[in-house]
C-alpha positions in Angstrom: -39.3 13.2 -26.7 -36.6 10.8 -29.3 -38.6 7.6 -28.7 -35.0 5.5 -28.9 -33.3 7.7 -25.8 -36.7 7.4 -24.4 -36.8 3.6 -24.8 -32.8 4.0 -23.5 -33.4 6.0 -19.7 -36.4 3.3 -19.0 -34.3 0.2 -20.1 -31.2 1.9 -17.7 -33.4 2.6 -15.0 -35.3 -0.9 -15.4 -31.4 -2.2 -15.1 -30.6 0.4 -11.7 -33.4 -1.0 -9.8 -32.7 -5.2 -10.2 -29.1 -4.0 -9.2 -29.9 -2.2 -6.3 -31.9 -5.6 -5.2 -29.8 -7.4 -5.4 -27.0 -5.4 -3.4 -29.7 -4.1 -0.8 -29.2 -0.7 -2.2 -30.6 2.2 -2.8 -31.4 2.9 -7.3 -29.9 6.4 -6.8 -26.7 4.7 -5.4 -25.8 3.1 -8.4 -23.7 4.9 -11.4 -23.0 3.3 -15.1 -20.4 4.9 -16.9 -19.3 4.6 -20.4 -15.5 2.7 -19.3 -13.2 2.1 -17.0 -11.6 5.2 -16.4 -14.1 6.8 -16.3 -14.8 4.4 -12.8 -11.4 5.3 -11.6 -11.9 8.8 -12.1 -14.9 8.8 -10.1 -14.0 6.2 -7.4 -10.8 8.0 -6.8 -11.5 11.6 -7.4 -14.6 11.1 -5.9 -13.9 10.2 -2.8 -10.8 12.2 -2.3 -12.3 15.0 -2.8 -15.9 13.7 -0.2 -13.1 12.6 2.3 -10.8 15.7 2.0 -12.0 17.0 5.8 -10.4 13.6 7.3 -7.0 14.4 5.1 -4.9 14.6 2.1 -2.5 11.5 1.4 -3.0 8.4 -1.2 -0.6 5.9 -1.7 -1.0 3.5 -4.7 2.2 1.8 -6.7 3.9 3.1 -9.8 2.8 0.6 -12.2 -1.3 1.4 -11.5 -3.5 1.7 -14.6 -2.9 4.4 -17.1 -6.1 6.2 -15.5 -5.7 5.4 -11.9 -1.3 7.2 -12.2 -3.8 10.1 -14.2 -6.2 10.5 -11.6 -2.9 10.4 -8.9 -1.8 13.3 -10.9 -5.2 15.7 -11.5 -5.7 15.4 -7.4 -1.8 16.1 -7.1 -2.6 19.9 -9.0 -5.9 19.6 -6.1 -3.0 19.8 -3.6 -2.8 16.1 -2.8 -0.1 14.8 -1.4 1.0 10.8 -3.4 2.9 8.5 -1.9 3.9 6.2 -5.5 5.1 2.5 -3.8 8.0 0.6 -5.9 7.1 -3.0 -6.9 9.6 -6.2 -7.6 10.1 -8.1 -10.5 6.6 -9.8 -10.3 4.9 -6.6 -10.0 3.9 -6.7 -6.1 4.3 -4.3 -3.6 5.9 -4.7 -0.3 3.5 -4.6 2.5 5.9 -3.6 4.9 6.2 -0.9 3.1 2.7 0.3 2.4 2.1 -0.3 6.2 5.1 2.0 6.7 3.3 4.5 4.2 0.3 5.0 5.8 -0.4 8.3 7.7 -2.8 9.5 10.3 -4.2 12.2 7.1 -4.2 8.7 4.4 -7.2 8.6 3.3 -7.3 6.3 0.3 -5.2 3.5 -1.4 -5.2 2.4 -4.8 -3.9 -0.6 -5.3 -4.6 -3.5 -8.3 
């Protein structure tokens, strides 16, 4: 085995144990990603797929990060319905509009 690879795995495993201890969760629940896009994909696509039996509706805003919008587009291609909320001149959504669009089959809201 490659010595640097073994050391990297050991360091990651130790970090996972420390973080999980601080959070009071199992080490297996800690997932490291390479960056924001991977994290967003994991969170949004993973959550949507895990909850698809409860509903297939997602709400986000039109000005979310490109990775969020990309994940939502991908999920639409898998049959999910996505509502894209408009924002005001300050980049804020209208909470009354958000409430209006929440449905019984809404499983995920991703708003920055």
